[in-house]
C-alpha positions as CSV (number, residue, x, y, z in Angstrom):
1,X,-24.0,28.5,7.0
2,X,-23.9,25.3,9.1
3,X,-21.0,22.9,8.3
4,X,-22.5,19.4,8.8
5,X,-19.0,17.8,8.8
6,X,-18.0,19.9,11.7
7,X,-21.1,18.9,13.6
8,X,-20.5,15.3,12.8
9,X,-16.9,15.4,14.0
10,X,-17.9,17.2,17.2
11,X,-20.6,14.7,17.9
12,X,-18.3,11.7,17.5
13,X,-15.4,13.3,19.5
14,X,-17.6,14.7,22.3
15,X,-16.3,13.4,25.7
16,X,-19.8,12.1,26.8
17,X,-20.1,10.2,23.5
18,X,-16.7,8.8,23.8
19,X,-17.5,7.6,27.3
20,X,-20.8,6.1,26.1
21,X,-19.0,4.3,23.3
22,X,-16.4,2.8,25.6
23,X,-19.1,1.7,28.0
24,X,-21.2,0.1,25.3
25,X,-18.2,-1.7,23.8
26,X,-17.2,-3.1,27.2
27,X,-20.8,-4.1,27.9
28,X,-21.1,-5.9,24.6
29,X,-17.7,-7.6,24.9
30,X,-18.8,-9.2,28.2
31,X,-21.5,-11.1,26.3
32,X,-19.9,-11.3,22.8
33,X,-16.1,-11.4,23.4
34,X,-15.4,-11.8,19.6
35,X,-17.4,-8.6,18.7
36,X,-15.8,-6.0,16.5
37,X,-16.8,-2.4,16.3
38,X,-16.9,0.6,14.0
39,X,-18.3,3.9,15.1
40,X,-19.5,6.5,12.6
41,X,-22.0,9.4,12.4
42,X,-25.2,8.8,10.6
43,X,-28.0,11.1,9.5
44,X,-31.2,9.0,9.8
45,X,-31.6,9.9,12.7
46,X,-28.5,12.1,13.4
47,X,-26.4,10.3,15.9
48,X,-23.4,8.0,16.4
49,X,-23.8,4.5,15.2
50,X,-21.8,1.6,16.7
51,X,-21.8,-1.0,14.0
52,X,-21.1,-4.2,16.0
53,X,-20.2,-7.4,14.2
54,X,-21.0,-10.6,16.1
55,X,-21.1,-14.3,15.2
56,X,-24.8,-15.0,15.8
57,X,-27.7,-16.3,13.6
58,X,-30.0,-13.6,14.8
59,X,-28.5,-10.1,15.2
60,X,-31.4,-9.2,17.5
61,X,-29.6,-11.3,20.2
62,X,-27.2,-8.4,20.5
63,X,-30.1,-5.8,20.7
64,X,-31.7,-7.9,23.4
65,X,-28.6,-7.4,25.5
66,X,-28.1,-3.6,25.0
67,X,-31.5,-2.1,24.3
68,X,-32.3,-1.0,27.9
69,X,-28.9,0.8,28.2
70,X,-29.2,2.3,24.7
71,X,-32.6,3.7,25.5
72,X,-31.3,5.1,28.8
73,X,-28.5,6.8,27.0
74,X,-30.8,8.3,24.4
75,X,-33.7,9.3,26.6
76,X,-32.3,10.0,30.0
77,X,-28.9,11.3,29.0
78,X,-29.6,12.8,25.6
79,X,-26.8,10.8,24.0
80,X,-27.7,9.9,20.4
81,X,-26.0,6.5,20.3
82,X,-27.4,3.7,18.2
83,X,-26.2,0.1,18.1
84,X,-26.3,-1.6,14.7
85,X,-25.9,-5.4,14.9
86,X,-24.2,-7.1,12.0
87,X,-23.4,-10.8,11.3
88,X,-19.9,-11.9,10.4
89,X,-19.2,-12.4,6.7
90,X,-18.7,-16.1,7.5
91,X,-22.1,-16.3,9.1
92,X,-23.8,-14.5,6.2
93,X,-22.1,-16.9,3.7
94,X,-23.3,-19.9,5.7
95,X,-26.9,-18.6,5.9
96,X,-26.9,-17.8,2.1
97,X,-25.6,-21.3,1.3
98,X,-28.4,-22.8,3.5
99,X,-31.0,-20.6,1.7
100,X,-29.7,-21.6,-1.7
101,X,-29.8,-25.3,-0.7
102,X,-33.4,-24.9,0.5
103,X,-34.5,-23.1,-2.7
104,X,-32.7,-25.7,-4.9
105,X,-34.4,-28.5,-3.0
106,X,-37.8,-26.8,-3.3
107,X,-37.3,-26.4,-7.1
108,X,-36.3,-30.0,-7.5
109,X,-32.8,-29.3,-8.6
């Protein structure tokens, strides 16, 4: 029987993965010095996900910076690393307030 927890732990702690994570964190911090990170193993698809919180309106700004390197790691080096961009809670709250204001205005409130 295959123990998925063992596989997940081995994937996250593998030296090549640790090197790729360190490289990706450093690369992101050059462009987004306030970025914070959380790495975890996910199943869809199986790989290591680097959840990266940045203070931007559009999280795709982060993907624009890293996509070429992420694809190189995945395709050329066989390292299943995925970058998941996230907004800061403050940015999310600001955007939700703006949306609520727009909806309220549209409804005539």
